[in-house]
C-alpha positions as CSV (number, residue, x, y, z in Angstrom):
1,X,12.2,-2.5,-27.0
2,X,13.7,-1.9,-23.6
3,X,16.9,-3.8,-22.9
4,X,16.5,-6.3,-20.1
5,X,17.8,-5.2,-16.6
6,X,20.9,-7.4,-15.8
7,X,20.5,-7.0,-12.0
8,X,19.1,-9.9,-10.6
9,X,15.9,-9.7,-8.5
10,X,16.0,-10.9,-5.0
11,X,12.8,-12.6,-4.1
12,X,11.6,-13.2,-0.5
13,X,10.8,-17.0,0.4
14,X,7.6,-18.4,1.4
15,X,3.9,-17.2,0.8
16,X,4.0,-14.3,3.1
17,X,7.5,-13.2,1.5
18,X,5.7,-13.6,-2.0
19,X,2.9,-11.4,-0.8
20,X,5.2,-8.7,0.6
21,X,7.2,-8.7,-2.7
22,X,3.9,-8.0,-4.7
23,X,2.9,-5.4,-2.2
24,X,6.1,-3.8,-2.9
25,X,5.7,-4.0,-6.5
26,X,2.3,-2.3,-6.7
27,X,3.4,0.3,-4.4
28,X,6.3,0.9,-6.8
29,X,4.0,1.2,-9.5
30,X,2.0,4.0,-7.8
31,X,5.3,5.7,-6.7
32,X,6.5,5.8,-10.4
33,X,3.2,7.5,-11.3
34,X,3.3,9.8,-8.6
35,X,7.1,10.8,-9.5
36,X,5.9,11.6,-12.8
37,X,3.4,14.3,-11.8
38,X,3.7,18.0,-10.7
39,X,2.7,19.5,-7.2
40,X,0.0,21.2,-9.1
41,X,-1.4,18.1,-10.4
42,X,-1.1,16.5,-7.0
43,X,-3.3,19.0,-5.1
44,X,-5.7,19.8,-7.8
45,X,-9.2,18.9,-7.0
46,X,-9.9,16.4,-9.6
47,X,-13.5,15.3,-8.3
48,X,-15.5,18.4,-6.7
49,X,-18.8,16.5,-6.8
50,X,-17.7,13.4,-4.8
51,X,-19.1,12.9,-1.1
52,X,-16.0,10.9,-0.5
53,X,-13.2,13.5,1.2
54,X,-10.7,10.7,0.4
55,X,-11.4,11.0,-3.3
56,X,-11.4,14.6,-4.2
57,X,-7.6,15.0,-5.6
58,X,-4.3,13.0,-5.8
59,X,-3.6,14.4,-2.4
60,X,-6.4,13.2,-0.6
61,X,-6.3,9.7,-2.4
62,X,-2.9,9.2,-0.9
63,X,-3.5,10.2,2.5
64,X,-6.3,7.6,2.4
65,X,-3.7,5.0,0.7
66,X,-1.0,5.7,3.5
67,X,-3.4,5.7,6.1
68,X,-5.2,2.4,5.1
69,X,-1.7,0.9,4.6
70,X,-0.9,1.6,8.4
71,X,-4.3,0.2,9.4
72,X,-3.3,-3.1,7.2
73,X,0.1,-3.2,8.9
74,X,-1.8,-2.8,12.4
75,X,-4.0,-5.6,11.6
76,X,-0.7,-7.7,10.6
77,X,0.5,-6.9,14.3
78,X,-2.6,-8.3,15.8
79,X,-2.5,-11.5,13.4
80,X,1.2,-11.9,14.7
81,X,0.7,-10.7,18.2
82,X,3.1,-8.0,17.7
83,X,2.8,-4.6,19.7
84,X,0.9,-1.9,17.9
85,X,2.9,1.3,17.3
86,X,1.4,5.0,16.8
87,X,1.5,6.3,13.2
88,X,1.2,9.8,12.4
89,X,1.7,10.2,8.5
90,X,1.7,13.6,7.1
91,X,1.3,14.2,3.5
92,X,1.5,17.9,2.5
93,X,3.0,17.6,-0.8
94,X,4.1,15.1,-3.4
95,X,7.5,14.2,-1.8
96,X,5.7,13.4,1.6
97,X,3.5,11.1,-0.3
98,X,5.9,9.0,-1.8
99,X,8.2,9.1,1.5
100,X,5.0,7.9,3.4
101,X,4.2,5.2,1.2
102,X,7.7,3.8,1.4
103,X,7.4,4.1,5.3
104,X,4.4,2.1,5.2
105,X,6.0,-0.6,3.2
106,X,9.2,-0.7,5.2
107,X,7.3,-0.8,8.5
108,X,5.1,-3.8,7.0
109,X,8.2,-5.6,5.6
110,X,9.7,-5.5,9.0
111,X,6.9,-6.9,10.9
112,X,6.8,-9.9,8.5
113,X,10.5,-10.3,8.3
114,X,10.3,-13.5,10.5
115,X,7.2,-14.8,9.3
116,X,7.8,-15.2,5.5
117,X,7.6,-18.8,5.3
118,X,4.6,-19.4,7.2
119,X,2.9,-23.0,6.5
120,X,-0.8,-23.0,5.5
121,X,-1.7,-23.9,8.8
122,X,0.1,-21.1,10.4
123,X,-1.5,-18.6,8.1
124,X,-5.0,-19.9,8.7
125,X,-4.4,-19.9,12.4
126,X,-4.2,-16.1,12.1
127,X,-7.7,-15.8,10.6
128,X,-9.7,-13.7,12.9
129,X,-12.7,-11.1,12.8
130,X,-11.4,-7.6,11.4
131,X,-13.1,-4.4,10.4
132,X,-13.0,-6.0,6.8
133,X,-14.5,-9.3,7.7
134,X,-13.1,-12.5,8.8
135,X,-9.4,-12.2,7.5
136,X,-6.1,-13.9,7.8
137,X,-2.6,-12.5,7.1
138,X,-2.7,-13.7,3.6
139,X,-6.0,-12.2,2.6
140,X,-5.0,-8.7,4.6
141,X,-2.0,-8.7,2.1
142,X,-4.2,-9.4,-0.8
143,X,-6.7,-6.7,0.3
144,X,-3.7,-4.6,0.7
145,X,-2.4,-5.1,-2.7
146,X,-5.7,-4.6,-4.5
147,X,-6.1,-1.3,-2.6
148,X,-3.1,0.1,-4.0
149,X,-4.3,-1.1,-7.4
150,X,-7.6,0.4,-7.3
151,X,-6.3,3.8,-6.1
152,X,-3.5,3.9,-8.9
153,X,-6.1,3.2,-11.2
154,X,-8.1,6.2,-9.8
155,X,-5.1,8.4,-10.0
156,X,-4.5,7.6,-13.6
157,X,-8.0,8.6,-14.3
158,X,-7.5,11.9,-12.5
159,X,-4.6,12.6,-14.4
160,X,-6.4,12.0,-17.7
161,X,-9.2,14.3,-16.5
162,X,-6.6,17.0,-16.0
163,X,-5.6,17.1,-19.4
């Protein structure tokens, strides 16, 4: 049995704070998975038959995950009426993938740092038409969290097929 960690976890306040904490949690699971693989596993074509270029290798999946993370952050900027920034992530290797995922999280956390305790009404007032449908900031975070979960599972399946 694993010994309990004596360090206390700091939780952000509020609904948006909770979602940011969970976004970081699922991303940490993905980063831990990536940290346990080799560069060869990262670049190996795991699904040569797919028509989806984002799903051929762990590398292509991570390019997609990071790019999508920035699109979600951009949408959060629009919800909060913040200026958009340019993003140019590069994922040449495993280290870049982990670093870029961390950059997405840091950027997103900074965007919402002053909006963690939005009321239900404030959250609902962010609702607007997006490329994913009619979303608000809460729904966008939920979408981002599940997106990482889905692709983490896909990578786990790729790794099983490599053995």
